Structure formats: structure tokens, C-alpha cells
PyMOL commands that place a pseudoatom at each C-alpha (Angstrom):
pseudoatom trace, name=CA, resn=UNK, resi=1, chain=A, elem=C, hetatm=0, pos=[0.000, 0.000, 0.000]
pseudoatom trace, name=CA, resn=UNK, resi=2, chain=A, elem=C, hetatm=0, pos=[1.391, 3.393, -1.016]
pseudoatom trace, name=CA, resn=UNK, resi=3, chain=A, elem=C, hetatm=0, pos=[2.310, 5.967, 1.630]
pseudoatom trace, name=CA, resn=UNK, resi=4, chain=A, elem=C, hetatm=0, pos=[-0.292, 8.405, 0.266]
pseudoatom trace, name=CA, resn=UNK, resi=5, chain=A, elem=C, hetatm=0, pos=[-3.023, 5.790, 0.541]
pseudoatom trace, name=CA, resn=UNK, resi=6, chain=A, elem=C, hetatm=0, pos=[-2.039, 4.940, 4.112]
pseudoatom trace, name=CA, resn=UNK, resi=7, chain=A, elem=C, hetatm=0, pos=[-2.084, 8.626, 5.051]
pseudoatom trace, name=CA, resn=UNK, resi=8, chain=A, elem=C, hetatm=0, pos=[-5.504, 9.071, 3.460]
pseudoatom trace, name=CA, resn=UNK, resi=9, chain=A, elem=C, hetatm=0, pos=[-6.941, 6.121, 5.402]
pseudoatom trace, name=CA, resn=UNK, resi=10, chain=A, elem=C, hetatm=0, pos=[-5.441, 7.463, 8.643]
pseudoatom trace, name=CA, resn=UNK, resi=11, chain=A, elem=C, hetatm=0, pos=[-7.045, 10.849, 8.001]
pseudoatom trace, name=CA, resn=UNK, resi=12, chain=A, elem=C, hetatm=0, pos=[-10.403, 9.202, 7.330]
pseudoatom trace, name=CA, resn=UNK, resi=13, chain=A, elem=C, hetatm=0, pos=[-10.259, 7.349, 10.650]
pseudoatom trace, name=CA, resn=UNK, resi=14, chain=A, elem=C, hetatm=0, pos=[-9.127, 10.434, 12.570]
pseudoatom trace, name=CA, resn=UNK, resi=15, chain=A, elem=C, hetatm=0, pos=[-12.054, 12.378, 11.115]
pseudoatom trace, name=CA, resn=UNK, resi=16, chain=A, elem=C, hetatm=0, pos=[-14.431, 9.508, 11.849]
pseudoatom trace, name=CA, resn=UNK, resi=17, chain=A, elem=C, hetatm=0, pos=[-13.413, 9.355, 15.513]
pseudoatom trace, name=CA, resn=UNK, resi=18, chain=A, elem=C, hetatm=0, pos=[-13.502, 13.149, 15.904]
pseudoatom trace, name=CA, resn=UNK, resi=19, chain=A, elem=C, hetatm=0, pos=[-16.977, 13.557, 14.443]
pseudoatom trace, name=CA, resn=UNK, resi=20, chain=A, elem=C, hetatm=0, pos=[-18.287, 10.470, 16.266]
pseudoatom trace, name=CA, resn=UNK, resi=21, chain=A, elem=C, hetatm=0, pos=[-17.245, 12.074, 19.562]
pseudoatom trace, name=CA, resn=UNK, resi=22, chain=A, elem=C, hetatm=0, pos=[-18.852, 15.359, 18.508]
pseudoatom trace, name=CA, resn=UNK, resi=23, chain=A, elem=C, hetatm=0, pos=[-22.115, 13.691, 17.487]
pseudoatom trace, name=CA, resn=UNK, resi=24, chain=A, elem=C, hetatm=0, pos=[-22.279, 11.523, 20.600]
pseudoatom trace, name=CA, resn=UNK, resi=25, chain=A, elem=C, hetatm=0, pos=[-21.680, 14.490, 22.891]
pseudoatom trace, name=CA, resn=UNK, resi=26, chain=A, elem=C, hetatm=0, pos=[-24.355, 16.512, 21.102]
pseudoatom trace, name=CA, resn=UNK, resi=27, chain=A, elem=C, hetatm=0, pos=[-26.752, 13.586, 21.585]
pseudoatom trace, name=CA, resn=UNK, resi=28, chain=A, elem=C, hetatm=0, pos=[-25.947, 13.412, 25.301]
pseudoatom trace, name=CA, resn=UNK, resi=29, chain=A, elem=C, hetatm=0, pos=[-26.903, 17.078, 25.672]
pseudoatom trace, name=CA, resn=UNK, resi=30, chain=A, elem=C, hetatm=0, pos=[-30.373, 16.166, 24.387]
pseudoatom trace, name=CA, resn=UNK, resi=31, chain=A, elem=C, hetatm=0, pos=[-30.671, 13.333, 26.971]
pseudoatom trace, name=CA, resn=UNK, resi=32, chain=A, elem=C, hetatm=0, pos=[-31.158, 10.553, 24.411]
pseudoatom trace, name=CA, resn=UNK, resi=33, chain=A, elem=C, hetatm=0, pos=[-30.594, 6.870, 25.198]
pseudoatom trace, name=CA, resn=UNK, resi=34, chain=A, elem=C, hetatm=0, pos=[-27.662, 4.615, 24.265]
pseudoatom trace, name=CA, resn=UNK, resi=35, chain=A, elem=C, hetatm=0, pos=[-29.014, 3.841, 20.806]
pseudoatom trace, name=CA, resn=UNK, resi=36, chain=A, elem=C, hetatm=0, pos=[-29.584, 7.543, 20.145]
pseudoatom trace, name=CA, resn=UNK, resi=37, chain=A, elem=C, hetatm=0, pos=[-26.023, 8.401, 21.147]
pseudoatom trace, name=CA, resn=UNK, resi=38, chain=A, elem=C, hetatm=0, pos=[-24.524, 5.695, 18.941]
pseudoatom trace, name=CA, resn=UNK, resi=39, chain=A, elem=C, hetatm=0, pos=[-26.823, 6.455, 16.005]
pseudoatom trace, name=CA, resn=UNK, resi=40, chain=A, elem=C, hetatm=0, pos=[-26.130, 10.192, 16.120]
pseudoatom trace, name=CA, resn=UNK, resi=41, chain=A, elem=C, hetatm=0, pos=[-22.402, 9.604, 16.525]
pseudoatom trace, name=CA, resn=UNK, resi=42, chain=A, elem=C, hetatm=0, pos=[-22.325, 7.317, 13.490]
pseudoatom trace, name=CA, resn=UNK, resi=43, chain=A, elem=C, hetatm=0, pos=[-24.454, 9.711, 11.460]
pseudoatom trace, name=CA, resn=UNK, resi=44, chain=A, elem=C, hetatm=0, pos=[-22.232, 12.690, 12.266]
pseudoatom trace, name=CA, resn=UNK, resi=45, chain=A, elem=C, hetatm=0, pos=[-19.091, 10.725, 11.445]
pseudoatom trace, name=CA, resn=UNK, resi=46, chain=A, elem=C, hetatm=0, pos=[-20.247, 9.212, 8.166]
pseudoatom trace, name=CA, resn=UNK, resi=47, chain=A, elem=C, hetatm=0, pos=[-22.833, 11.518, 6.582]
pseudoatom trace, name=CA, resn=UNK, resi=48, chain=A, elem=C, hetatm=0, pos=[-20.320, 13.911, 5.012]
pseudoatom trace, name=CA, resn=UNK, resi=49, chain=A, elem=C, hetatm=0, pos=[-18.390, 11.073, 3.382]
pseudoatom trace, name=CA, resn=UNK, resi=50, chain=A, elem=C, hetatm=0, pos=[-21.588, 9.430, 2.165]
pseudoatom trace, name=CA, resn=UNK, resi=51, chain=A, elem=C, hetatm=0, pos=[-22.734, 12.677, 0.565]
pseudoatom trace, name=CA, resn=UNK, resi=52, chain=A, elem=C, hetatm=0, pos=[-19.291, 13.120, -1.008]
pseudoatom trace, name=CA, resn=UNK, resi=53, chain=A, elem=C, hetatm=0, pos=[-19.392, 9.630, -2.499]
pseudoatom trace, name=CA, resn=UNK, resi=54, chain=A, elem=C, hetatm=0, pos=[-22.926, 10.114, -3.843]
pseudoatom trace, name=CA, resn=UNK, resi=55, chain=A, elem=C, hetatm=0, pos=[-21.808, 13.308, -5.599]
pseudoatom trace, name=CA, resn=UNK, resi=56, chain=A, elem=C, hetatm=0, pos=[-18.901, 11.564, -7.327]
pseudoatom trace, name=CA, resn=UNK, resi=57, chain=A, elem=C, hetatm=0, pos=[-21.009, 8.501, -8.166]
pseudoatom trace, name=CA, resn=UNK, resi=58, chain=A, elem=C, hetatm=0, pos=[-19.251, 6.030, -5.884]
pseudoatom trace, name=CA, resn=UNK, resi=59, chain=A, elem=C, hetatm=0, pos=[-21.749, 3.268, -5.087]
pseudoatom trace, name=CA, resn=UNK, resi=60, chain=A, elem=C, hetatm=0, pos=[-21.934, 1.965, -2.456]
pseudoatom trace, name=CA, resn=UNK, resi=61, chain=A, elem=C, hetatm=0, pos=[-20.306, 4.794, -0.491]
pseudoatom trace, name=CA, resn=UNK, resi=62, chain=A, elem=C, hetatm=0, pos=[-17.136, 3.964, 1.422]
pseudoatom trace, name=CA, resn=UNK, resi=63, chain=A, elem=C, hetatm=0, pos=[-19.026, 3.946, 4.729]
pseudoatom trace, name=CA, resn=UNK, resi=64, chain=A, elem=C, hetatm=0, pos=[-21.022, 0.926, 3.521]
pseudoatom trace, name=CA, resn=UNK, resi=65, chain=A, elem=C, hetatm=0, pos=[-18.332, -0.732, 1.403]
pseudoatom trace, name=CA, resn=UNK, resi=66, chain=A, elem=C, hetatm=0, pos=[-15.872, -0.789, 4.310]
pseudoatom trace, name=CA, resn=UNK, resi=67, chain=A, elem=C, hetatm=0, pos=[-17.524, -1.688, 7.617]
pseudoatom trace, name=CA, resn=UNK, resi=68, chain=A, elem=C, hetatm=0, pos=[-14.506, -0.493, 9.607]
pseudoatom trace, name=CA, resn=UNK, resi=69, chain=A, elem=C, hetatm=0, pos=[-15.708, 3.114, 9.423]
pseudoatom trace, name=CA, resn=UNK, resi=70, chain=A, elem=C, hetatm=0, pos=[-19.092, 2.303, 10.925]
pseudoatom trace, name=CA, resn=UNK, resi=71, chain=A, elem=C, hetatm=0, pos=[-17.556, 0.052, 13.579]
pseudoatom trace, name=CA, resn=UNK, resi=72, chain=A, elem=C, hetatm=0, pos=[-15.046, 2.727, 14.619]
pseudoatom trace, name=CA, resn=UNK, resi=73, chain=A, elem=C, hetatm=0, pos=[-17.777, 5.382, 14.774]
pseudoatom trace, name=CA, resn=UNK, resi=74, chain=A, elem=C, hetatm=0, pos=[-20.112, 3.113, 16.730]
pseudoatom trace, name=CA, resn=UNK, resi=75, chain=A, elem=C, hetatm=0, pos=[-17.476, 2.001, 19.252]
pseudoatom trace, name=CA, resn=UNK, resi=76, chain=A, elem=C, hetatm=0, pos=[-16.294, 5.596, 19.727]
pseudoatom trace, name=CA, resn=UNK, resi=77, chain=A, elem=C, hetatm=0, pos=[-19.851, 6.761, 20.392]
pseudoatom trace, name=CA, resn=UNK, resi=78, chain=A, elem=C, hetatm=0, pos=[-20.424, 3.917, 22.863]
pseudoatom trace, name=CA, resn=UNK, resi=79, chain=A, elem=C, hetatm=0, pos=[-17.217, 4.851, 24.718]
pseudoatom trace, name=CA, resn=UNK, resi=80, chain=A, elem=C, hetatm=0, pos=[-18.409, 8.469, 24.974]
pseudoatom trace, name=CA, resn=UNK, resi=81, chain=A, elem=C, hetatm=0, pos=[-21.733, 7.242, 26.384]
pseudoatom trace, name=CA, resn=UNK, resi=82, chain=A, elem=C, hetatm=0, pos=[-19.971, 5.003, 28.899]
pseudoatom trace, name=CA, resn=UNK, resi=83, chain=A, elem=C, hetatm=0, pos=[-17.633, 7.798, 29.983]
pseudoatom trace, name=CA, resn=UNK, resi=84, chain=A, elem=C, hetatm=0, pos=[-20.593, 10.130, 30.530]
pseudoatom trace, name=CA, resn=UNK, resi=85, chain=A, elem=C, hetatm=0, pos=[-22.448, 7.430, 32.447]
pseudoatom trace, name=CA, resn=UNK, resi=86, chain=A, elem=C, hetatm=0, pos=[-19.506, 6.729, 34.762]
pseudoatom trace, name=CA, resn=UNK, resi=87, chain=A, elem=C, hetatm=0, pos=[-18.771, 10.431, 35.299]
pseudoatom trace, name=CA, resn=UNK, resi=88, chain=A, elem=C, hetatm=0, pos=[-22.374, 11.622, 35.335]
pseudoatom trace, name=CA, resn=UNK, resi=89, chain=A, elem=C, hetatm=0, pos=[-21.983, 14.235, 38.072]
pseudoatom trace, name=CA, resn=UNK, resi=90, chain=A, elem=C, hetatm=0, pos=[-18.850, 15.729, 36.505]
pseudoatom trace, name=CA, resn=UNK, resi=91, chain=A, elem=C, hetatm=0, pos=[-20.558, 15.812, 33.124]
pseudoatom trace, name=CA, resn=UNK, resi=92, chain=A, elem=C, hetatm=0, pos=[-23.591, 17.662, 34.490]
pseudoatom trace, name=CA, resn=UNK, resi=93, chain=A, elem=C, hetatm=0, pos=[-21.568, 20.114, 36.602]
pseudoatom trace, name=CA, resn=UNK, resi=94, chain=A, elem=C, hetatm=0, pos=[-19.035, 21.068, 33.937]
pseudoatom trace, name=CA, resn=UNK, resi=95, chain=A, elem=C, hetatm=0, pos=[-21.170, 21.831, 30.917]
pseudoatom trace, name=CA, resn=UNK, resi=96, chain=A, elem=C, hetatm=0, pos=[-18.856, 24.585, 29.653]
pseudoatom trace, name=CA, resn=UNK, resi=97, chain=A, elem=C, hetatm=0, pos=[-15.835, 22.268, 29.746]
pseudoatom trace, name=CA, resn=UNK, resi=98, chain=A, elem=C, hetatm=0, pos=[-17.770, 19.518, 27.988]
pseudoatom trace, name=CA, resn=UNK, resi=99, chain=A, elem=C, hetatm=0, pos=[-18.887, 21.939, 25.280]
pseudoatom trace, name=CA, resn=UNK, resi=100, chain=A, elem=C, hetatm=0, pos=[-15.308, 23.152, 24.827]
pseudoatom trace, name=CA, resn=UNK, resi=101, chain=A, elem=C, hetatm=0, pos=[-14.078, 19.570, 24.377]
pseudoatom trace, name=CA, resn=UNK, resi=102, chain=A, elem=C, hetatm=0, pos=[-16.918, 18.881, 21.942]
pseudoatom trace, name=CA, resn=UNK, resi=103, chain=A, elem=C, hetatm=0, pos=[-15.951, 21.956, 19.932]
pseudoatom trace, name=CA, resn=UNK, resi=104, chain=A, elem=C, hetatm=0, pos=[-12.324, 20.809, 19.654]
pseudoatom trace, name=CA, resn=UNK, resi=105, chain=A, elem=C, hetatm=0, pos=[-13.355, 17.404, 18.302]
pseudoatom trace, name=CA, resn=UNK, resi=106, chain=A, elem=C, hetatm=0, pos=[-15.838, 19.045, 15.925]
pseudoatom trace, name=CA, resn=UNK, resi=107, chain=A, elem=C, hetatm=0, pos=[-13.149, 21.396, 14.604]
pseudoatom trace, name=CA, resn=UNK, resi=108, chain=A, elem=C, hetatm=0, pos=[-10.701, 18.506, 14.203]
pseudoatom trace, name=CA, resn=UNK, resi=109, chain=A, elem=C, hetatm=0, pos=[-13.264, 16.485, 12.250]
pseudoatom trace, name=CA, resn=UNK, resi=110, chain=A, elem=C, hetatm=0, pos=[-14.050, 19.475, 10.058]
pseudoatom trace, name=CA, resn=UNK, resi=111, chain=A, elem=C, hetatm=0, pos=[-10.381, 20.058, 9.258]
pseudoatom trace, name=CA, resn=UNK, resi=112, chain=A, elem=C, hetatm=0, pos=[-9.572, 16.445, 8.460]
pseudoatom trace, name=CA, resn=UNK, resi=113, chain=A, elem=C, hetatm=0, pos=[-12.678, 15.714, 6.399]
pseudoatom trace, name=CA, resn=UNK, resi=114, chain=A, elem=C, hetatm=0, pos=[-12.260, 18.936, 4.429]
pseudoatom trace, name=CA, resn=UNK, resi=115, chain=A, elem=C, hetatm=0, pos=[-8.911, 17.609, 3.229]
pseudoatom trace, name=CA, resn=UNK, resi=116, chain=A, elem=C, hetatm=0, pos=[-10.075, 14.045, 2.554]
pseudoatom trace, name=CA, resn=UNK, resi=117, chain=A, elem=C, hetatm=0, pos=[-12.963, 15.416, 0.504]
pseudoatom trace, name=CA, resn=UNK, resi=118, chain=A, elem=C, hetatm=0, pos=[-10.600, 17.589, -1.513]
pseudoatom trace, name=CA, resn=UNK, resi=119, chain=A, elem=C, hetatm=0, pos=[-8.257, 14.646, -2.061]
pseudoatom trace, name=CA, resn=UNK, resi=120, chain=A, elem=C, hetatm=0, pos=[-11.123, 12.444, -3.291]
pseudoatom trace, name=CA, resn=UNK, resi=121, chain=A, elem=C, hetatm=0, pos=[-12.002, 15.096, -5.884]
pseudoatom trace, name=CA, resn=UNK, resi=122, chain=A, elem=C, hetatm=0, pos=[-8.393, 15.029, -7.069]
pseudoatom trace, name=CA, resn=UNK, resi=123, chain=A, elem=C, hetatm=0, pos=[-8.119, 11.226, -6.999]
pseudoatom trace, name=CA, resn=UNK, resi=124, chain=A, elem=C, hetatm=0, pos=[-11.277, 10.833, -9.082]
pseudoatom trace, name=CA, resn=UNK, resi=125, chain=A, elem=C, hetatm=0, pos=[-9.892, 12.821, -11.996]
pseudoatom trace, name=CA, resn=UNK, resi=126, chain=A, elem=C, hetatm=0, pos=[-10.621, 16.491, -11.249]
pseudoatom trace, name=CA, resn=UNK, resi=127, chain=A, elem=C, hetatm=0, pos=[-7.242, 17.972, -10.257]
pseudoatom trace, name=CA, resn=UNK, resi=128, chain=A, elem=C, hetatm=0, pos=[-7.716, 20.945, -12.604]
pseudoatom trace, name=CA, resn=UNK, resi=129, chain=A, elem=C, hetatm=0, pos=[-11.164, 21.858, -11.273]
pseudoatom trace, name=CA, resn=UNK, resi=130, chain=A, elem=C, hetatm=0, pos=[-10.317, 23.918, -8.217]
pseudoatom trace, name=CA, resn=UNK, resi=131, chain=A, elem=C, hetatm=0, pos=[-13.926, 24.853, -7.529]
pseudoatom trace, name=CA, resn=UNK, resi=132, chain=A, elem=C, hetatm=0, pos=[-14.999, 21.224, -7.410]
pseudoatom trace, name=CA, resn=UNK, resi=133, chain=A, elem=C, hetatm=0, pos=[-12.042, 20.216, -5.218]
pseudoatom trace, name=CA, resn=UNK, resi=134, chain=A, elem=C, hetatm=0, pos=[-12.829, 22.937, -2.660]
pseudoatom trace, name=CA, resn=UNK, resi=135, chain=A, elem=C, hetatm=0, pos=[-16.593, 22.333, -2.865]
pseudoatom trace, name=CA, resn=UNK, resi=136, chain=A, elem=C, hetatm=0, pos=[-16.260, 18.593, -2.288]
pseudoatom trace, name=CA, resn=UNK, resi=137, chain=A, elem=C, hetatm=0, pos=[-13.943, 19.263, 0.634]
pseudoatom trace, name=CA, resn=UNK, resi=138, chain=A, elem=C, hetatm=0, pos=[-16.506, 21.589, 2.187]
pseudoatom trace, name=CA, resn=UNK, resi=139, chain=A, elem=C, hetatm=0, pos=[-19.401, 19.163, 1.654]
pseudoatom trace, name=CA, resn=UNK, resi=140, chain=A, elem=C, hetatm=0, pos=[-17.422, 16.339, 3.239]
pseudoatom trace, name=CA, resn=UNK, resi=141, chain=A, elem=C, hetatm=0, pos=[-16.463, 18.558, 6.160]
pseudoatom trace, name=CA, resn=UNK, resi=142, chain=A, elem=C, hetatm=0, pos=[-19.848, 20.066, 6.991]
pseudoatom trace, name=CA, resn=UNK, resi=143, chain=A, elem=C, hetatm=0, pos=[-22.231, 17.289, 5.892]
pseudoatom trace, name=CA, resn=UNK, resi=144, chain=A, elem=C, hetatm=0, pos=[-22.130, 15.302, 9.119]
pseudoatom trace, name=CA, resn=UNK, resi=145, chain=A, elem=C, hetatm=0, pos=[-22.467, 18.374, 11.326]
pseudoatom trace, name=CA, resn=UNK, resi=146, chain=A, elem=C, hetatm=0, pos=[-25.449, 19.668, 9.357]
pseudoatom trace, name=CA, resn=UNK, resi=147, chain=A, elem=C, hetatm=0, pos=[-27.312, 16.373, 9.664]
pseudoatom trace, name=CA, resn=UNK, resi=148, chain=A, elem=C, hetatm=0, pos=[-26.365, 16.128, 13.356]
pseudoatom trace, name=CA, resn=UNK, resi=149, chain=A, elem=C, hetatm=0, pos=[-27.845, 19.542, 14.113]
pseudoatom trace, name=CA, resn=UNK, resi=150, chain=A, elem=C, hetatm=0, pos=[-31.028, 18.846, 12.135]
pseudoatom trace, name=CA, resn=UNK, resi=151, chain=A, elem=C, hetatm=0, pos=[-31.551, 15.547, 13.958]
pseudoatom trace, name=CA, resn=UNK, resi=152, chain=A, elem=C, hetatm=0, pos=[-31.297, 17.185, 17.400]
pseudoatom trace, name=CA, resn=UNK, resi=153, chain=A, elem=C, hetatm=0, pos=[-33.649, 19.985, 16.397]
pseudoatom trace, name=CA, resn=UNK, resi=154, chain=A, elem=C, hetatm=0, pos=[-31.119, 22.792, 15.957]
pseudoatom trace, name=CA, resn=UNK, resi=155, chain=A, elem=C, hetatm=0, pos=[-30.526, 25.231, 13.113]
pseudoatom trace, name=CA, resn=UNK, resi=156, chain=A, elem=C, hetatm=0, pos=[-27.277, 23.841, 11.616]
pseudoatom trace, name=CA, resn=UNK, resi=157, chain=A, elem=C, hetatm=0, pos=[-24.214, 25.500, 13.104]
pseudoatom trace, name=CA, resn=UNK, resi=158, chain=A, elem=C, hetatm=0, pos=[-22.910, 26.156, 9.599]
pseudoatom trace, name=CA, resn=UNK, resi=159, chain=A, elem=C, hetatm=0, pos=[-25.820, 28.561, 9.003]
pseudoatom trace, name=CA, resn=UNK, resi=160, chain=A, elem=C, hetatm=0, pos=[-25.637, 30.599, 12.166]
pseudoatom trace, name=CA, resn=UNK, resi=161, chain=A, elem=C, hetatm=0, pos=[-22.323, 30.970, 13.970]
pseudoatom trace, name=CA, resn=UNK, resi=162, chain=A, elem=C, hetatm=0, pos=[-18.570, 30.595, 14.400]
pseudoatom trace, name=CA, resn=UNK, resi=163, chain=A, elem=C, hetatm=0, pos=[-17.239, 30.754, 10.820]
pseudoatom trace, name=CA, resn=UNK, resi=164, chain=A, elem=C, hetatm=0, pos=[-17.967, 27.074, 10.148]
pseudoatom trace, name=CA, resn=UNK, resi=165, chain=A, elem=C, hetatm=0, pos=[-18.219, 26.550, 6.384]
pseudoatom trace, name=CA, resn=UNK, resi=166, chain=A, elem=C, hetatm=0, pos=[-15.918, 29.512, 5.749]
pseudoatom trace, name=CA, resn=UNK, resi=167, chain=A, elem=C, hetatm=0, pos=[-13.180, 27.785, 7.766]
pseudoatom trace, name=CA, resn=UNK, resi=168, chain=A, elem=C, hetatm=0, pos=[-13.623, 24.662, 5.638]
pseudoatom trace, name=CA, resn=UNK, resi=169, chain=A, elem=C, hetatm=0, pos=[-13.465, 26.664, 2.417]
pseudoatom trace, name=CA, resn=UNK, resi=170, chain=A, elem=C, hetatm=0, pos=[-10.299, 28.471, 3.504]
pseudoatom trace, name=CA, resn=UNK, resi=171, chain=A, elem=C, hetatm=0, pos=[-8.636, 25.207, 4.471]
pseudoatom trace, name=CA, resn=UNK, resi=172, chain=A, elem=C, hetatm=0, pos=[-9.630, 23.703, 1.128]
pseudoatom trace, name=CA, resn=UNK, resi=173, chain=A, elem=C, hetatm=0, pos=[-8.193, 26.679, -0.734]
pseudoatom trace, name=CA, resn=UNK, resi=174, chain=A, elem=C, hetatm=0, pos=[-4.880, 26.420, 1.125]
pseudoatom trace, name=CA, resn=UNK, resi=175, chain=A, elem=C, hetatm=0, pos=[-4.641, 22.702, 0.401]
pseudoatom trace, name=CA, resn=UNK, resi=176, chain=A, elem=C, hetatm=0, pos=[-5.527, 23.077, -3.272]
pseudoatom trace, name=CA, resn=UNK, resi=177, chain=A, elem=C, hetatm=0, pos=[-3.112, 25.976, -3.830]
pseudoatom trace, name=CA, resn=UNK, resi=178, chain=A, elem=C, hetatm=0, pos=[-0.286, 24.004, -2.261]
pseudoatom trace, name=CA, resn=UNK, resi=179, chain=A, elem=C, hetatm=0, pos=[-1.229, 20.942, -4.320]
pseudoatom trace, name=CA, resn=UNK, resi=180, chain=A, elem=C, hetatm=0, pos=[-1.365, 23.014, -7.508]
pseudoatom trace, name=CA, resn=UNK, resi=181, chain=A, elem=C, hetatm=0, pos=[2.093, 24.452, -6.819]
pseudoatom trace, name=CA, resn=UNK, resi=182, chain=A, elem=C, hetatm=0, pos=[3.456, 20.951, -6.155]
pseudoatom trace, name=CA, resn=UNK, resi=183, chain=A, elem=C, hetatm=0, pos=[4.231, 21.342, -2.479]
pseudoatom trace, name=CA, resn=UNK, resi=184, chain=A, elem=C, hetatm=0, pos=[4.868, 18.200, -0.467]
pseudoatom trace, name=CA, resn=UNK, resi=185, chain=A, elem=C, hetatm=0, pos=[1.464, 16.518, -0.028]
pseudoatom trace, name=CA, resn=UNK, resi=186, chain=A, elem=C, hetatm=0, pos=[1.897, 15.874, 3.691]
pseudoatom trace, name=CA, resn=UNK, resi=187, chain=A, elem=C, hetatm=0, pos=[2.743, 19.528, 4.255]
pseudoatom trace, name=CA, resn=UNK, resi=188, chain=A, elem=C, hetatm=0, pos=[-0.289, 20.572, 2.200]
pseudoatom trace, name=CA, resn=UNK, resi=189, chain=A, elem=C, hetatm=0, pos=[-2.545, 18.255, 4.223]
pseudoatom trace, name=CA, resn=UNK, resi=190, chain=A, elem=C, hetatm=0, pos=[-1.380, 19.619, 7.567]
pseudoatom trace, name=CA, resn=UNK, resi=191, chain=A, elem=C, hetatm=0, pos=[-1.545, 23.209, 6.323]
pseudoatom trace, name=CA, resn=UNK, resi=192, chain=A, elem=C, hetatm=0, pos=[-5.092, 22.878, 4.970]
pseudoatom trace, name=CA, resn=UNK, resi=193, chain=A, elem=C, hetatm=0, pos=[-6.432, 20.972, 7.964]
pseudoatom trace, name=CA, resn=UNK, resi=194, chain=A, elem=C, hetatm=0, pos=[-4.563, 23.300, 10.309]
pseudoatom trace, name=CA, resn=UNK, resi=195, chain=A, elem=C, hetatm=0, pos=[-6.078, 26.420, 8.755]
pseudoatom trace, name=CA, resn=UNK, resi=196, chain=A, elem=C, hetatm=0, pos=[-9.590, 24.973, 9.069]
pseudoatom trace, name=CA, resn=UNK, resi=197, chain=A, elem=C, hetatm=0, pos=[-9.032, 23.841, 12.657]
pseudoatom trace, name=CA, resn=UNK, resi=198, chain=A, elem=C, hetatm=0, pos=[-7.313, 27.094, 13.625]
pseudoatom trace, name=CA, resn=UNK, resi=199, chain=A, elem=C, hetatm=0, pos=[-10.063, 29.250, 12.145]
pseudoatom trace, name=CA, resn=UNK, resi=200, chain=A, elem=C, hetatm=0, pos=[-12.736, 27.291, 14.020]
pseudoatom trace, name=CA, resn=UNK, resi=201, chain=A, elem=C, hetatm=0, pos=[-10.843, 27.637, 17.298]
pseudoatom trace, name=CA, resn=UNK, resi=202, chain=A, elem=C, hetatm=0, pos=[-10.154, 31.333, 16.830]
pseudoatom trace, name=CA, resn=UNK, resi=203, chain=A, elem=C, hetatm=0, pos=[-13.778, 31.952, 15.870]
pseudoatom trace, name=CA, resn=UNK, resi=204, chain=A, elem=C, hetatm=0, pos=[-14.887, 30.214, 19.054]
pseudoatom trace, name=CA, resn=UNK, resi=205, chain=A, elem=C, hetatm=0, pos=[-12.417, 32.018, 21.309]
pseudoatom trace, name=CA, resn=UNK, resi=206, chain=A, elem=C, hetatm=0, pos=[-13.045, 35.480, 19.868]
pseudoatom trace, name=CA, resn=UNK, resi=207, chain=A, elem=C, hetatm=0, pos=[-16.705, 34.828, 18.993]
pseudoatom trace, name=CA, resn=UNK, resi=208, chain=A, elem=C, hetatm=0, pos=[-16.277, 35.639, 15.301]
pseudoatom trace, name=CA, resn=UNK, resi=209, chain=A, elem=C, hetatm=0, pos=[-19.481, 35.418, 13.299]
pseudoatom trace, name=CA, resn=UNK, resi=210, chain=A, elem=C, hetatm=0, pos=[-20.511, 36.452, 9.822]
pseudoatom trace, name=CA, resn=UNK, resi=211, chain=A, elem=C, hetatm=0, pos=[-22.834, 39.474, 9.630]
pseudoatom trace, name=CA, resn=UNK, resi=212, chain=A, elem=C, hetatm=0, pos=[-26.581, 38.920, 10.032]
pseudoatom trace, name=CA, resn=UNK, resi=213, chain=A, elem=C, hetatm=0, pos=[-29.423, 41.108, 8.771]
pseudoatom trace, name=CA, resn=UNK, resi=214, chain=A, elem=C, hetatm=0, pos=[-31.189, 40.778, 12.133]
pseudoatom trace, name=CA, resn=UNK, resi=215, chain=A, elem=C, hetatm=0, pos=[-29.816, 40.022, 15.595]
for i in range(1, 215): cmd.bond("trace and resi %d" % i, "trace and resi %d" % (i + 1))
show_as sticks, trace
zoom trace
């Protein structure tokens, strides 16, 4: 197996774990049961990749063709549930800390999946189509979070606060520009994912939001 392929698979699993944690923690906030936590964790982790694969015509999507992704997401979500169950009092009394941890995992998942989505666009024969590369990266990055928020009855985060999709787009642009100028691929991956993650963190810390017509 080539080094690039190994790196891509590692990124996919890192993103899967990160978004599974994010989805499971969001489910816990809504007081759902064990099945709900696992289901929402899996959905958050896999929905962006499924949407990406549908767009490029890959059938069945990777999440169904390779059961490892679903198993990793499900086990991760179950571990989050168990940790919350065993540390119930801490969980309830430290909501701000829990939300901060959730945000870090969400930002990590967004950064990693933005890059894997962009790489899939390149791998499938569209290296000259910068718009498509960046768009597919964004869809992969935000898809799981959008479905997560809809399922728990929230307006998707991407539509309301904290520079969410914009961070994904910027990370995708950085990655694609470095790819186009033939930078080392590993460096491009870390730069693109780092920009997305960094923007999400900075937006959270400094409460950056895009302008709204009405407050």
C-alpha cells in the first residue's frame, strides 16, 4: 500500500473518531438513550463522506463498502456514552468544559474531512477543477455536522455561527493551492487541515461570526 493511501486512510479514521465524539456528545446534551447516542455519533461521522461519495457517483459509499468506518464510529460513540455514564456528576456540573471539548473534536473532524474530501475530488480525476475540489472538501467537512444539528432539532451551526463553512473553504483553498504548486502533499494536508481547525478555534475564542441582517 502506497504511503499516500495509508495517510488518506489514517485521516479518514481520525475524522471519523472526531466527528463520532462530537455527534455523541451533542446527543448526550439532548438526553437521548444509548441507541440515540450511537446512532447520532455514526451519522455525524459518516454523513459527510456518504454525501461526497454520492456526488462523485461512488456506489456503495465507502461507509457501507468498508464496515470499519461504521464500527469505529459506533465504538467511539459507545465509549463516549460510557464515559458520561460513569462520570455523570462531573458531566452535568461542567457543561462549559464539555462543550469546549466537543468543539475541539468538531473542529478537528471538520479540518480532516475537508482535506479528505478535496483529495477524493483530485483522486477521481478532477485535479484541474479547483472549484470542485474545494466544494467537495466543504461538503465532506460540513455534511455530518449539518445532519447532526437537524436531527437534534437545531438550526445547523454552519448557518448561524462561528465561521464554520468559511473555515472549511479556507482550508480547502490552502490545500488546493499548495497541491497546484506541487508542495509536499503531507505539508499541504497539515496546512489545509490546520487552517480549518485554527479558524474554528479562533472563531470560538473570539466569537467571530458572519454578519446577520437581524440580531
